[in-house]
N, C-alpha and C positions, 0 to 999 in steps of 0.2 A: 504494499499500499504506499510506503514512503517513498519507494522507487517511482510510482506514478506520479506522485507530487513533484519529485525532482526533476522528472521529465516534463511536466506542465511547466514548471518554473523556468527550465532551460528554453523550452519553446517560447514563453512569452519573453524572454529576454532578448532572444533571436528576433522575434517579430516586432518587438517594441519601436525598434528604429523605423520601421516601415509604416507601422501605424501611426507613428508621430508625424510622419511626411505624408499625411494623407492629402488628397488634393482639395484642400478646404482652404478658401483665401482666408488672410489674417483680418483683424477688425481694423486694421488702419491701412493707409496708401503705401504701396511698395516703392522703394526709391532704390536706384541703382549707382553703380560707380563709372558707367560708361565703357563697359566692355562686354564682349561677348564670348562664349565658349562654345567649342563643336566637338564632337566625337572624334576620337583619333585614340590610337594604340602607341604605347602602353599607358598614355595618359592624355586626356582631353587638351586641346590647344587653345590658346586665346585667338580667335578668329578675326577679332575686330576691335579697336581700341579708338574711341571719339576723341578728336583732336581738343586737346583743353579740358578733357574731362578729369575728374579725381583720378581715375586709373591711369590717365596720360601722365598727370602730374606726379603720381607716386612711381612712375617709371616701369609700369605694365607695358610689354610690347607685344604686337601681333607675333604669334608663332612660339611665345611662352608657353611650355608645357605646365598644366595645373595639377601638381600632386596632391594639394587639399585645399579645400575652403572651410575656414573655421573648424578645422579639425575633422572634416567629413573626407573620406577618401573615396575615389570614383569607382573602384574596384566592385563589381556585382550590383551597381547603381545605374538605373538609367539615366542617360545625361541631363534629361529634363530635370530629374529630382537633384542631382548634382549642381546644376547651374543655377536652380533657385537660391543657392546659398549667396550668391552676389546680390539678391536683394533683400531688402528689409526695412526696418522702420528708420525714417529721416534722421541723419545724424549718427546713426549708429556705425560702428567700425567693423569691417570684414577684413580677416587675416587671410592672406593667400600665400601658399608655399608653391613657389615656382621652380621650374628647372630650364634653364636658359642655355641654348645651343649644345644641350645634351651633357654639361658639366658644370654648370654653376648653379647651386641651389639658393634661391632668394626668398626671404620672409618679407611680404610686404603688407602693411596695414593702410586700408583705403576707407575713407569716410563716405557713406552713402548719402549723396545730396541730389541725385538726378532723378527727376520724378519720371516713373514709368508710363 
């Protein structure tokens, strides 16, 4: 009987991140950083950076590989859910872990100020 409870707990812990990312809009307007991410292997790539955007000013470049967004890693996650991490409440900061030119790892913090 205890084994069943343990299995149920492990299953819940495994599914919780997916449940928490349900496609329910937040109760606030979403703001972004002026960057787009597209699917690629082994990591998604920054496909566009708007000129003079917060991402541009923070040094994010087109072609940077995105290893993590706010501690979320893309493996096993649809790109749609992963890229949603770029958006959030106005004035909040998103942390990006980037791989540039396949050799340099950068940690960049960017404030969300552009309305979607």
